[in-house]
N, C-alpha and C positions, 0 to 999 in steps of 0.2 A: 393343612391338607394341599398338596400341589396337583396341578391338572396335567394329566398325561398328554402326549402327543395325539392319541386317538381320540381323547376329549376334546381337545383344541380343533382337532380337524371336524369333529362332528358338529360343534358350536359354529364354526365357520361356514360348514355347510348348510346349516340351518339358516343360519343369517343370510347367506347368498341366495338360497331358495325364496327366502321371504322378500329380499330386495328385488329378485327378479319377478316375483309374482307381483309385487307392487308396481313395478315399472310396466309391466305388460297390462296390468289393469288401468293404470292411468295415463297409458301412451297417448290416447286421444286429447287428454287434458294438459298434458305436459307444457304445451305453448303458453299456457295460462300463467305459468311460472317465470316466462322470460321477464316482463317488467319488475317482478320481485327481485330476480337477480340482479338486473341492471340497476334498480333503486339501491340495492345494497353497495353497488361501486359507487354511486352518486353519494351516497350517506358517508361512506368512508372517506371521500374526498373532502366533503364540508366539515368533517369532524377533526382534520389535521389542524396542528397548531402552525405550521411552516407551509408554505406553497412549494409542492414538489416540482422537480425538474421537469419542463415541458417536454424536451426532447426524448428523455430517458421514458416519460408515460406514454409518448407516441409510440416508441419502439417497443415497449411493452404490448400495447393495444395490437400492432402489427405482428408481433410473434404469436399472441393469443390467437389471431386469424389463421396464420399460419399453421398453428398446432390443430386448430379445428378442422381445417382442410385435410391434414395427415391423418388425424385421429377422428374419423367422422362419427363414429358411433359411440365415443367415449363420453359419458354424461359429465364426468368430472373435469373433463377438459373443457366442455362446453361452458360449464357454469364459470370456471376461471376466466374463459374468454369473455363471458357476459359481464362479469365483475369489472374488469379492464376496460371494456367498452364503455360501461356507466362511469368509470372513473376519468375516462380520457374525454368524454362528452362533456362532462361537468368543467373540466379545466379548460376546454377548447371554448365553451360558452363563456366562461369568465374572463378569457383573452379577448373574445371577440367583443364583450360589452365595454372592458377597460374604462370605467367611469373614475374620473380624477376627485378624489374626496378631499373636501376643506379640512385642514389639519387644526387651523387655530381661528380663534375669533378675530374678526377684522378690527376691533378694538374701537371703532367709532363709526358714525353713520358715513356711509360713501354713496356716491352717485352711480348709479347704474343704468345701462341701455339694454333693453331685453325685448323679446317678443313674447307675447302672450299664447301660452299653449292651452291653458284653461283658467278659469275665473269662477269661483263657485261661493255661494253665500253660506255661512257658518252662523251658529246662534250668537257670537260676538261681532261678527263683522264678515271679511272676505278673506279668502285663501287664494293666492295666486301660484300657478305653476309656469315658471318662465323658461325659456331656452335662449340659444344665440346672444350670449350675454357678454357685454363689453363694459370695461376692459378686462374683465376675468376669462380665464380659459376654463370654464366650467361647462358641464353638457347642459344641466336643468338645476333650478334651485326652486324651493319652495318658500314662499313668504306670506307671513299673514299681517292683515292689517285690521287691528281690532279699534273699538271705541264707537261713540256716537256717530262721528263722521262715517265711520265705514258702514255701520248699519244703516244709516238713511242716504246713502250715497244713491244716487239716480243715474249714474253713469254706467252704462254697459261696457264692460272690457271683454271683447269677443276674442275668439282665436285668431291669431294672426297679427294682431294689432301691435305696433312697436311703441312702446312706452319707455319714458323716462321716470326713474324711481330713485327715492333716497331710502336706503335700508342698512341695517346692520346684518351681518351674516354670522352664523354660528356653526360649529361642526355637528355632524349627527351623533345621536346617542348610540353607543354600542351596547353590549350585554351588562345588566345590571350584577351579573353574578355569573359563574361557570354554569352553563347549561340553561341559562335563562333564554328567552326569545330576543333573536338578534333583529333588531330594527334595522340596523345599519347595513346588515346584508341585503335585507328586501329593497332598500333604497338604492343601493348599488346597482342591482340588477335591474331597477326602474330607471337608472340613469340621473338620478337626483344626487347632486355633488354636496348641497348645504342646505341647511335651513336659515330663518331668520324672520325679522318683523320689519314693517315699512312705518317709517317716521312721518311720512306726509303723503297726500294722496297723489297717486302717479298722475304724469301728466301723458297724454295722448300724442304721440309723434305722426304716426301714420296708420291708416285704417287698411285692412287687407283687400286684396283684390279677389272678390267674391266669385269671379270667374274661374278661378283655379280649382280644380277637383280636390286638392288637398285640404281645402276648409269645409268641404260640405258637411262631413259627419259631425265635427266639431260644433260647426255653426247651427246646425240643426238641433243638436243636443241643447246648446245654449237658449235657442228660441223655445224649445218645448218646456225647458225648465222656466222660463219666464212666463209663458202662457198658464203653467200650473199655479204659480205664485199667485197672478192676477185673480184667478177664480176660487181657489181654496184658501181657508184658514191656514195659518203657519205650520201647525203641527200636521194637519191632514196633507198639505202640500209638500212638506219635508219627505213624509213617508211615500207619498206617491212619485216624488222625484226618484227615490231610492229604488222604487219597483220599475220604473219606465226608463230612466236614463242612468241609473246606478250611482246617483249623487246623494251621497249620505252625510255630506258635511252640515247640511241644514237641520239634522234631527237633534232636538234638545237633549242635553244629558238626562234629563228625567225619564224622556221616553226610551232613549237609548238603554238606560239601566233597567227599565221594566221589561224590555225585551231580553235583556241579558240574563236577568234574574228568573225570568219565567221559561228560559230554555228556547226561546224563540228567535234568537238573534240571526238565524240563518235566514229568516223571511225577508230580513231587509237587504240582504245581498243577493244579486242576481246570480242565483245558483242552479244546479240541475232540477231543482223544484219547479222553478219559474220556467226555464226552458223547456221542459217537459210539458207543463200545462199549455205553454204558448204554441209549442211545436203541434201538439195533437189538437189544439182549438182550430189553428189554421188549417190543418189536414182536414178536420171533420167540416170546418165551414166551406172550404173548396168542394168536398165531396157532396155536401147539401145543395151547393149552387149548381153544380154540374149534374146532379140528379134532375135538377127542375128544368134542364134544357134537353129535350127529347133527343135531337139529333146526335148529341154526345152521349146521353145515357144509353141509346138504343145500340150503338155501334162501336163503343169504346168502354173499355176498362175503367169505370170512374175512380175507383180505389186506387189504381196506379199511376194514374193522370194526377191525382189529389197529391199522392205522395212524391212526385216530382215536383209541383208548383209549389209545396210547402217549404222546399229547402231553400231557395233564394229569399223568401220573406223572412225564415228565421234567421238567416245569416244576416239580414239587414238589421235585425233587432239584436243580434250578438254584437255587431260592430257599434251600434248605436248605445247599448248598454255599457260599454267599456270593455267587452271581451275578457272578463276574468276567467281564472282557470277552471272553476267549477263550471260556467257557462259554455266553455269550449269543449270540456269533457261531454256535457250534455248534448252540445250540438253535433259531435262526432257520433255519439250514440244514437242520437234520433236519425241521423244521415244513414247508419248501418241498419236501423230499423226499417227506414224507407227503401233501402237496398233490399232487405229480406221481403219487403212486400212486392217489390218488383219482381223478385225470383220465387215469389210464393212460399217463403220460408220464414220461420220464425227469428225475429232479430234481436230481441232483448235477451242475450244470453252472457255468460261470464267471459266468453270470447270476445264479445263487442266491448265490455268494459276494460279487457286486458289490451286490445287494440286502441282504445282510446288513452289509456295510461301509457303505452309505448310510444304514442306520437307525441305526447305531452312531455314526458321524460327526455326523449330525445332531442326535441327542439328547445325546451326551456328546463333543462334538469334542475334549476335551482329551486323550482316550486315545490320539490319534494320536502324542503324545509319547512314550509310555510303551512299555516293551518287550515287554508282554503282547501288545498289539494288533499291533506290528510283527512279531513272532515267529509269532503264530497266523495272521494273514493272509498273511505272507509263505512260510510253509511250505505252507498249503493252496493258493494260487494256483499254486505251482510244482508241486505234485502234479497237480491238475486241468488244467493247461496241457498238461502231458506225456502224460497219458492221454486228451486230447482228440485228440491226435495219434498215439499208440501204444496204441490201445483192446485190441489183440489180447493184450497182456503181462498184461492182467487174468486171463487165463485160465490163467497160471502161478503159482500162489501163493508159490513159494519165491522167483522172478524178482520178482514183485510186492512182496513184503514188503523186499527188498534194494534194489529201485529207490525205493520209497516213502520208506524211511528215508534214502537218498542224497539225493533230491531235497528232503525236508524239512530234512536238515542244511545244506543251502548257504545259503538265506537265514536260518536260525537262527544260523549262524556268523558271517554279515555283522553281524546286530544284536547278537551276543554280544560281538563286537570293539568295537562302538560303544559299546555301554552299559557293557559289565564289562571291557574289554581283555583279554578271554580267548577262546583259540582251543582246541578239542579235537580232535585229529586222528583219534583212535579212538572218536569217538561212533558211527559206523556199526556197529562190532563191538558196542559195548554194547547199542545200540537193537535190533539184530537178535535179541539174545537176551532182552532185557528187554520189548519190546514184545509179542511173541507170549505171553509168560508174563502181562502186564498184560491182554492183550485176551480171552484164552480161559480165565485161571483167576482171577486176583486180582479183576478188577471185577465179573464175575459172581457171585462168591462175596461180595464186598462188599455187593452189592445184596441178596443172599439174606440177608446177616447183617443188614442195615439192617431187612430186613422182619421177621426174627425179633426185633430189639430192640424195634421198635414194639410187638410182642407180648409182650414181656418173655421172649422166648426166647433166651438169649444163647449157650448153652455149644457146641454143636457147630459150626456155620457160622463161629462166631468164631475157634475154634482152627484150622480150616482155612485161613481168612484169614491168621492169624499165621504159619501156616507158609509160604504164598504170599509174604508180606510179607519173611520171614526169608530165602527162597530169592532174591528180587529184591535185598535188601541186599548178600548173598554175591557176586552177579554184578556189582554196580555197585563194590564195593569191589574185586574182582579186576581190572575194567576200568580203575580209578583208578590201579592201579598199574603199568599198561603204559606203556612210553614214548611221549612225544606226549600225554598226558592232559592236560596243563596247560601252554600256553604264552602267556606275556605279550605282547600286540602293542600298539603305540601307537594313542592314539585319531586314528581319520580326522577330517581337515578337513571341515566341513559341505559344501564343494562337492564333496568326494571322495565322500561318502554320497549327494548329490543325484545325481552321475553314475551311481553304481552302482544305484541305486534305480529311477531312471527307465529305465535301459537295461534292467534286469531286467523292469520292467513291460511294456516295450515288446516284449520277447521273448516274454512270457507272454500278452499280451492281442491281439497283432497276428497276423493269419494271412497277410496278404499277403506276397510276396516280400522286401520292405523289412523285415521282420522280424529279417533277419540282421545289420542294423545295430546290433541290440542287443548281438550278440558284439562288435562293434568298441567299443561304449560301455563295455562291462565291462572291455575291454582297457585302454583309455584310463583307467578309473577306477583299476583297479589300478597302472598306471604312475605315475598322480598320486599315488595312497598310498604308493608306495615312493620317491618322490622328494621327498615334502612336507618342508618344513622342521621340526625339534623344537627346542622351547625349550631352551636350556642354563642358564638362570637362573630360580629361582623366589623370589619374594617374597611373605611373607603379609601380612595386614592388620598395619600399623603397623610393620611390618619386624621381627616377633618371630621369624619362621622363616624362614631363608635356606637355599636349596638349590641345588646345581650338578649339572650332568650331566657325568660324567667317561666315558671309553671303558669302564669296567667297572661302574659302578654310578652311582646318584643319592645324593649326598652331603648330609647336613643337619646342622644344629646339634643338640643335644639339646633341644628344645622340646617337651615332653609335651603342652602344651595342643593343639598342632597335628598330634598324631600321625596321625590319620585324614585330614587335609588333605595331609599329607606323603607318605602311603602312596598316596593317590589320584593325586598328581603323579607319583611315580615309576613307577605303572601306566601314566599317560598318555604316557610317553615310551618303554615297553617293558621296563620292570625290575620285577621281582616284589616287591621289598621296598627299603626306603631304608637307608643306612649312614650311621653318624656321621663327619663329616669328620676326625676324629682316627684313624680307622681306617686301616690300610696302604694299602687301595686309593684313599683319597681324598687323604691327606695330602700325597702328591707333587703334585698338582694345584691344591691351594687354600692360600692364605697369607693369615691374618687380620692386615693393617696396623694397624689400630686398631679402634674400636668400629664404625665405619661403611665403613670402607676395607677392600677385599679384593682379592687378586690371583688370578686363574683363569687357568690354563694350557690352551691347546686348540691340538693341531696345533703344539706347540713354539713357540707365540707366548703372550705374556702379556697380559692385558687387565685395565687396573684399573678397579675398580667402586665406586662411592659410591652407597650406599643411602640415605643421609640425606634425599634428596628424597621417599622413600616413608615416612618415618616416621610423619607425620601421618595417612596415608591409612587409611582403614577397610576398605578393598577390596584384594583380592590383584592383583598383577601379574605378567606373565610377559614376560620380555625375551629377546630372540633375539641371540645372538653370532655373527659378530664385528661386524656393522652397529649394533648396540645398539638395534634396533627395538623400541620398547615396545608391548605390547598390554595394555590394563588392564581388568581386570574392574570396570568402574565401577558405580557404584550404578543400579539398573534402576528405572525408575519405574512398576513393575507392581504390582497389587494383592497379590501374594505374596511380593514382594521387600522 
């Protein structure tokens, strides 16, 4: 049956009428989509295998701006222009950062002269971030110094010190497989060129001039960390440092795993939750103090004065804590809320979130690819979108806490599966107990402790903070022991994540009745995730590590240099750990015929595999059986690869 011209015209007219009605209904909220479209352009840039031509990209961006000025009311032209703007801003940022990456291991211990940017304690020793490195021409490097001497070292290596160090430098790790988290990309934009280890205690050549303002924040952070270590036990001190100065290196693996397994790892990072608690604590503290001063309370609007005074103090905490992306987002939103108070308007809206996202994406577009940005904005968008429709629930505190925790957990779980292959089912239970403790006790006491430390009074508030942190650790450890605390999930394909993310954004940002299509999109994305094919064979660079996926485990040969890569591969297909193929779970499925020939059994059918064709390749391969379709992690021509 063929459609006639009249039928086509009627269908087109109906579609155009629906489109016009949608645009008219959503006109006040159309600016909320601007960061989404710009983010699409940024994602397209970072997903490319080869670096695009900068001049051509700049010309496309300029032409798109000209097209917008010519066709002012054309939405399609505007969308294309914003995508080009995001694409160009990402490449411009890449060119401006221009971090030289170390390509090969130095091969031996070499002597370096460098300036200390930071030195932080870890469970095993010290970790240095160094800049101004001689004789190498590198921006920054990260060096670890482990062992008994490092753990017991009494020397303080402060920001700005010039040191002599003997170290071995190594190139940074890239992606373990296509679609995996790219640690090397993150370090490129942090300006870190290489990693390595220190062979001998560094020698101090010159101490910094403390009169120079550039050393103020780093020196203060270093001093605060030392005061916390002097008063509190190691575990409580490490978590307290994470909450006050953003230093998480000292947290032990056991506690870090407990926070991760219980779904409360976000409490260890200075995020929107911490900034929001501290911002409103400062705001209400100023408001109470000013209300106690009659000349101010009687003749001035105390609420507005408190709003203005809270901003510089929160900015100080933002700088002290390391100004992570979630904390910058929270500061911008707090600033907009305070501006709303000054203008007697509501400040916490979807528009304020989009302004914060737009500012961050245009200044640092690379953060779109990192879990901090994804989880932070995903959680706050879900919360605000829900309360825009169900405002009355805010009047019920218990229900509000439960709903807020549940809403924040959904996008966080999605990005946790995507980046870390981990799903935590009991995170809501842990967060319902931990977040009120964090909000009403730990963070206010942490701010009072910070004030006392600045005045060199450490005793009472610090011990109260230690008590709160100890209680938090007990809650987290208990939640981590419950069933469902740690479930390993396969890595979603990029198209699956795209369907789920855009469907969720459609559901959150659109108010028209067509927003229900977002539920259908999420259902389609989950179905695609369930039925997506998983790789059965893994081959490492130069064929040194080989792995097979069996029904019960992922089986690898005993190749220790590729241990971390093998573990990442195992998690990418839904297994917690790898097994040796000589184990009982693996030996019945795998037979080694020769150095390069293997027989792999799947569903009672044998497949002959020859890996000799991959022996000269420097890059990992993933092969899907039974069709033997090969997907290669080929060399990417990008500045960070």
